[in-house]
C-alpha beads as a LAMMPS data file, in Angstrom:
LAMMPS data file: protein, C-alpha beads

153 atoms
152 bonds

1 atom types
1 bond types

-500.0 500.0 xlo xhi
-500.0 500.0 ylo yhi
-500.0 500.0 zlo zhi

Masses

1 110.0

Atoms # bond

1 1 1 -406.276 -288.514 362.087
2 1 1 -408.451 -287.439 359.159
3 1 1 -410.240 -290.181 357.251
4 1 1 -410.147 -290.205 353.455
5 1 1 -413.516 -289.441 351.938
6 1 1 -414.665 -290.473 348.435
7 1 1 -414.578 -286.844 347.266
8 1 1 -410.911 -286.405 348.219
9 1 1 -408.577 -287.948 345.672
10 1 1 -404.960 -288.674 346.545
11 1 1 -401.985 -286.894 345.006
12 1 1 -398.290 -287.651 345.387
13 1 1 -395.417 -285.480 346.597
14 1 1 -394.901 -284.382 342.987
15 1 1 -397.497 -284.123 340.245
16 1 1 -397.921 -282.811 336.722
17 1 1 -400.433 -279.972 336.812
18 1 1 -401.850 -277.512 334.266
19 1 1 -402.402 -273.768 334.565
20 1 1 -404.843 -273.233 331.681
21 1 1 -405.490 -269.516 332.320
22 1 1 -401.751 -268.932 331.897
23 1 1 -401.415 -271.069 328.768
24 1 1 -399.382 -273.738 330.565
25 1 1 -400.515 -277.214 329.574
26 1 1 -398.258 -278.985 332.038
27 1 1 -395.687 -278.167 334.650
28 1 1 -394.132 -280.432 337.256
29 1 1 -395.055 -279.256 340.749
30 1 1 -393.680 -280.245 344.119
31 1 1 -396.599 -280.800 346.478
32 1 1 -395.453 -279.332 349.794
33 1 1 -397.636 -279.690 352.886
34 1 1 -395.039 -277.705 354.837
35 1 1 -395.478 -274.635 352.631
36 1 1 -398.590 -272.525 353.115
37 1 1 -398.563 -270.743 349.750
38 1 1 -397.925 -271.884 346.194
39 1 1 -395.213 -270.422 344.021
40 1 1 -394.491 -270.315 340.294
41 1 1 -391.142 -269.697 338.628
42 1 1 -391.438 -266.366 336.821
43 1 1 -388.839 -264.026 335.348
44 1 1 -388.831 -260.596 333.715
45 1 1 -391.872 -259.517 335.742
46 1 1 -393.212 -256.127 334.676
47 1 1 -396.249 -254.205 335.904
48 1 1 -398.644 -252.451 333.558
49 1 1 -401.729 -250.476 334.580
50 1 1 -404.729 -250.515 332.238
51 1 1 -408.021 -248.870 333.142
52 1 1 -406.973 -248.696 336.785
53 1 1 -406.128 -252.425 336.966
54 1 1 -402.539 -253.606 337.484
55 1 1 -401.425 -256.492 335.296
56 1 1 -398.195 -258.431 335.487
57 1 1 -396.406 -259.507 332.345
58 1 1 -393.825 -262.227 332.877
59 1 1 -392.178 -265.298 331.398
60 1 1 -392.510 -268.856 332.664
61 1 1 -390.192 -271.682 331.749
62 1 1 -392.407 -274.736 332.452
63 1 1 -389.801 -277.403 331.600
64 1 1 -386.601 -277.713 333.617
65 1 1 -384.249 -278.374 330.730
66 1 1 -385.898 -276.636 327.792
67 1 1 -385.628 -272.981 326.872
68 1 1 -389.270 -272.644 325.784
69 1 1 -390.774 -269.670 327.537
70 1 1 -394.478 -269.004 327.925
71 1 1 -395.301 -265.275 327.900
72 1 1 -398.023 -264.584 330.448
73 1 1 -400.212 -261.662 331.497
74 1 1 -402.248 -261.881 334.705
75 1 1 -403.974 -259.447 337.017
76 1 1 -402.014 -258.580 340.167
77 1 1 -403.960 -259.613 343.262
78 1 1 -401.554 -258.126 345.834
79 1 1 -398.007 -258.171 347.139
80 1 1 -397.411 -260.541 350.035
81 1 1 -394.561 -261.084 352.471
82 1 1 -393.388 -264.683 352.142
83 1 1 -390.727 -266.474 354.155
84 1 1 -388.693 -268.987 352.140
85 1 1 -387.605 -272.387 353.439
86 1 1 -384.225 -270.823 354.251
87 1 1 -385.971 -268.260 356.470
88 1 1 -385.492 -265.238 354.200
89 1 1 -388.545 -262.960 353.929
90 1 1 -389.418 -261.128 350.725
91 1 1 -392.343 -259.348 349.134
92 1 1 -393.752 -261.269 346.173
93 1 1 -396.499 -260.503 343.675
94 1 1 -399.557 -262.744 343.907
95 1 1 -401.916 -263.739 341.093
96 1 1 -405.126 -265.772 341.067
97 1 1 -405.370 -268.521 338.447
98 1 1 -406.906 -271.957 337.911
99 1 1 -404.985 -275.154 338.507
100 1 1 -405.921 -278.558 337.031
101 1 1 -404.969 -281.759 338.805
102 1 1 -406.446 -285.224 338.296
103 1 1 -409.217 -283.858 336.107
104 1 1 -410.321 -281.285 338.688
105 1 1 -409.929 -277.508 338.344
106 1 1 -410.193 -274.676 340.864
107 1 1 -408.676 -271.215 341.497
108 1 1 -405.494 -270.861 343.558
109 1 1 -403.258 -267.997 344.593
110 1 1 -399.717 -268.158 343.216
111 1 1 -396.770 -266.076 344.311
112 1 1 -394.298 -265.314 341.538
113 1 1 -390.610 -265.837 342.251
114 1 1 -387.393 -266.757 340.518
115 1 1 -387.072 -270.465 341.293
116 1 1 -384.061 -271.099 339.035
117 1 1 -382.034 -272.617 341.872
118 1 1 -384.947 -274.792 343.017
119 1 1 -385.622 -278.338 341.830
120 1 1 -389.175 -277.584 340.697
121 1 1 -390.622 -274.731 338.631
122 1 1 -393.741 -274.787 340.788
123 1 1 -394.471 -275.393 344.434
124 1 1 -398.008 -276.375 345.364
125 1 1 -398.555 -275.322 348.974
126 1 1 -401.183 -276.742 351.312
127 1 1 -403.670 -273.874 350.885
128 1 1 -404.054 -274.894 347.233
129 1 1 -405.342 -278.385 347.990
130 1 1 -406.664 -278.149 351.583
131 1 1 -409.997 -279.959 351.859
132 1 1 -409.789 -281.105 348.214
133 1 1 -407.044 -283.717 348.071
134 1 1 -404.949 -285.867 350.353
135 1 1 -401.201 -286.276 349.892
136 1 1 -399.352 -289.573 349.789
137 1 1 -395.820 -288.444 350.642
138 1 1 -394.368 -291.778 349.529
139 1 1 -395.593 -291.747 345.925
140 1 1 -395.511 -289.528 342.849
141 1 1 -397.589 -288.842 339.765
142 1 1 -401.011 -290.199 340.688
143 1 1 -402.177 -288.287 337.610
144 1 1 -399.642 -290.142 335.464
145 1 1 -396.534 -289.007 333.668
146 1 1 -396.705 -287.338 330.276
147 1 1 -395.271 -289.342 327.432
148 1 1 -391.761 -288.293 326.521
149 1 1 -391.430 -286.608 323.177
150 1 1 -388.739 -288.042 320.934
151 1 1 -385.651 -285.856 320.956
152 1 1 -384.646 -284.296 317.678
153 1 1 -381.000 -285.110 317.076

Bonds

1 1 1 2
2 1 2 3
3 1 3 4
4 1 4 5
5 1 5 6
6 1 6 7
7 1 7 8
8 1 8 9
9 1 9 10
10 1 10 11
11 1 11 12
12 1 12 13
13 1 13 14
14 1 14 15
15 1 15 16
16 1 16 17
17 1 17 18
18 1 18 19
19 1 19 20
20 1 20 21
21 1 21 22
22 1 22 23
23 1 23 24
24 1 24 25
25 1 25 26
26 1 26 27
27 1 27 28
28 1 28 29
29 1 29 30
30 1 30 31
31 1 31 32
32 1 32 33
33 1 33 34
34 1 34 35
35 1 35 36
36 1 36 37
37 1 37 38
38 1 38 39
39 1 39 40
40 1 40 41
41 1 41 42
42 1 42 43
43 1 43 44
44 1 44 45
45 1 45 46
46 1 46 47
47 1 47 48
48 1 48 49
49 1 49 50
50 1 50 51
51 1 51 52
52 1 52 53
53 1 53 54
54 1 54 55
55 1 55 56
56 1 56 57
57 1 57 58
58 1 58 59
59 1 59 60
60 1 60 61
61 1 61 62
62 1 62 63
63 1 63 64
64 1 64 65
65 1 65 66
66 1 66 67
67 1 67 68
68 1 68 69
69 1 69 70
70 1 70 71
71 1 71 72
72 1 72 73
73 1 73 74
74 1 74 75
75 1 75 76
76 1 76 77
77 1 77 78
78 1 78 79
79 1 79 80
80 1 80 81
81 1 81 82
82 1 82 83
83 1 83 84
84 1 84 85
85 1 85 86
86 1 86 87
87 1 87 88
88 1 88 89
89 1 89 90
90 1 90 91
91 1 91 92
92 1 92 93
93 1 93 94
94 1 94 95
95 1 95 96
96 1 96 97
97 1 97 98
98 1 98 99
99 1 99 100
100 1 100 101
101 1 101 102
102 1 102 103
103 1 103 104
104 1 104 105
105 1 105 106
106 1 106 107
107 1 107 108
108 1 108 109
109 1 109 110
110 1 110 111
111 1 111 112
112 1 112 113
113 1 113 114
114 1 114 115
115 1 115 116
116 1 116 117
117 1 117 118
118 1 118 119
119 1 119 120
120 1 120 121
121 1 121 122
122 1 122 123
123 1 123 124
124 1 124 125
125 1 125 126
126 1 126 127
127 1 127 128
128 1 128 129
129 1 129 130
130 1 130 131
131 1 131 132
132 1 132 133
133 1 133 134
134 1 134 135
135 1 135 136
136 1 136 137
137 1 137 138
138 1 138 139
139 1 139 140
140 1 140 141
141 1 141 142
142 1 142 143
143 1 143 144
144 1 144 145
145 1 145 146
146 1 146 147
147 1 147 148
148 1 148 149
149 1 149 150
150 1 150 151
151 1 151 152
152 1 152 153
């Protein structure tokens, strides 16, 4: 069993994270130690080559129940074969971007996929936090919950 060290904070099975390079101030992520890679809900993915570099342009819907899209452009790292939890394999585009959790920031690889039918817009797989954070599978939101904005009725 691995001992907790002072430099390894604890996160819960779900956390609010930020993806500042993508212009996403907060998105609820499922922290999944059973998944190797991380995934972000992305739609309308288009490739564009500029000066020999391939960029992806896509839309992200950070909130589950709001139709506020964030338009994103990011450099394509590669395409990767990924097997979903249902066992289906597919080729997904991969980008490199920074993630912020509990006041810490570091680069992670994110596969882009349509996660409309999934409960979370983002999945944070174990490679993203290995050696950096420990997971408490019985708790959520160690980083706190954002304050709810009043609804406009």
